[in-house]
N, C-alpha and C positions, 0 to 999 in steps of 0.2 A: 380371508386373509390372503393377500397377494403373494406371489411366489417370485423368487429369483433363481439364478442358476445354482448357487451354492447354499445359501441359507435363506429360509423364508423371511421376508420382511416382517418385523415385529410390529404389526399395525392391525387395526381392526376398526370396523364401522358398525354401529349399533343404532337401531331405530326402536323407539318405544312410543306407542300411541294408546292412550287410555281415555276414559271419560274426563280425566283431570289434567292430563299433560300430553304434549306432542313434542317428542325430542328426537333429534338427529345428532349423533355424536361420532366423531372419528378421532382415533388416538394412535400416535406413532411413538413407540418407546424410544426409538433411536432418532429423535428429531433434532431440531436446532433451537428450540425455545420459542417457536412461533405459535401464537394463539389467535383464534378468531372466535370470540365468545359473545353470543347474543342470547340473553334471556331476559325475563321480566324482573329479575332480582339483581339490581346493580351491584350490591356488595358481593354477591356470589360470583358475578362476572370478574370482579377485581381479584378475589381470592384465587379463582381458577387461572387467571392470567399470571399471578405470582407463582403458583404451583407449576405451571408450564414452563415459565422462564427459568426458574431456578432448578428444575428437573431436567432441562434440555430436552423436553418432549415437544411434539407438535400436537395441538389439540384444537379441534373445531367443534363448537356446540351451537346448535340452534334449538332453543327450548321455549315453549310457550305453555303456560299453565294457568290454573284458576287462582291467580294472585288476588282477585277480588275477594276470595275467601281468606287466604293468607299465603305465605311463601312456602309452606311446608311441603306440599306435593311436588312442587317444581324442584326444590333442593333435594328432596328424597330421591326423586326419579333421576336426576342428574348423577347422584351418587351410585344408583343402581346401574345406569348405563356406563359410567366410567369404570366401575368395577368389572362389569362383563367384558368391556373392551380390553382392559388390561389382561384379564384371564385368557381371553382368546388370542391376544397378541403374543403372549409369552409361550403359548403352545406347550410343548413338553418340558420347557424350562432347562433344557440341556445347556450346561456351561455357565449358568448364572452364579453370582456370588451368594445369593439367597438372603443373607443377613445385612442389616445396616443399623447404625445408631447415630443420630445427628442431634447435637445441641445447637440451637440457633438463637442469637440475641436480636432483638428489635428494640433499639433504644433501651428503655428501662425493663423490658420484658424478656423472659428467657423461656423458650419452649424446647422440649425434647421429643423426638419421634424415633421409635425403634420398630423395625419391620423384620418379619420372617415370612418369606414367600413360601409358605409351608403346605398349601392346600388344606389348611385347617383354619377356618375363619374364626377370628376372635378379636374383640376390641376391649382394651382397657383405656379409659379416658378420665383423666384427672385434671380438672380446670375449674377455677372459681373466678368469675369475672366481676369487676366492680359494678357493671351495669347490665341490665337484662336485654338491652338493644344497642345496636350501632346504627344510627339513623332509624330506618324502618325495619332493619334486619334483626330478628330475634336470635339471641346467642345460643339458645338451646338447639337451633338447627345445625350448629357445627357438629354436635354429637350425632344428630340424625344422618347427616351426610357421611361422616366417617364410618358409622356403623354399617350403613348400606353399602358403602364402597368396600369395606373390608369383607363383608359377607359375600358379595357377588364376585369379588376378586379372589376370594378364598385365601386371604392372607391373615397373619397374626399382626395386629397393629396396636402398639402402645403409644399413647399420646399424653404427655405431662406438661402442663404449663406451671413452671416452678414459681414464677412470681411476675408481677407487673402491676401497673395501676391505670394504664390506658387500655381499654377493652379492644379497640381497633388494633393496637400494636400487638397485643397478646394473641389475637386470632391470626393476624398476619404472620407472626412468627410460626404458628402451627402450620400454615399452608406452605410457607417457604421451606420449613424443615421437612414436611411431607414430601415435597418435590425432590429435595436433595437426598433424602433417605431412600426413596423409591428408585431414584436414578442409580444409586450405589448398589442396592440390593438386586436390581435387574441387570446390572452390567455384566458383560461376559468376562470371565477369568480364564485365560488360556491354560491355567494349571488344573482346572476342573475337568475331569473326564466323566462324561455322562451327566448325571445330576448330583448335586451336593447332598446326598443322603445315603446312609448305610442301608436303607431299605431298597435303594435302586430306583425309586420313583418318588415324585412329589405330586 
């Protein structure tokens, strides 16, 4: 994590190379919504671009994986790397708001994302999609991404898709809401002294 004179820049870079994937990822919490996403999973590229834009982050991803098998390993490992980058970028979490709850409509769909940057990883995910795929993308991979992201970031994440009938819209609402909620939860509140916890640590 790079340093400045006053407060460390809240950014991090992660590399993950396995027999299944090769990923380089950099993430800036205090960005401007700029994304450079390149992976073998086009729908995931689209969702990460939305997440970045609506969260006002900066995100660069170069990911190659064994998509000849399926998209699972690539999506899973991007979630792992993004979670690790977020955790590293936030450091001691001094001054953050910690909590956020966002409802986001996408045409006929409505998604809700609630976040606690708690250092206690947990995912509650409630979504029923009309179709099992969007193009070649399998919808069960949304859960896989969110779970690995929450686990590695060590955040509590609740995701509820309340309704919708277009699967693309429903998933898009999730990623937009995730960006907005994470932006709010990680923003600095000048009223917060230290970390927002009676324990004195997150």
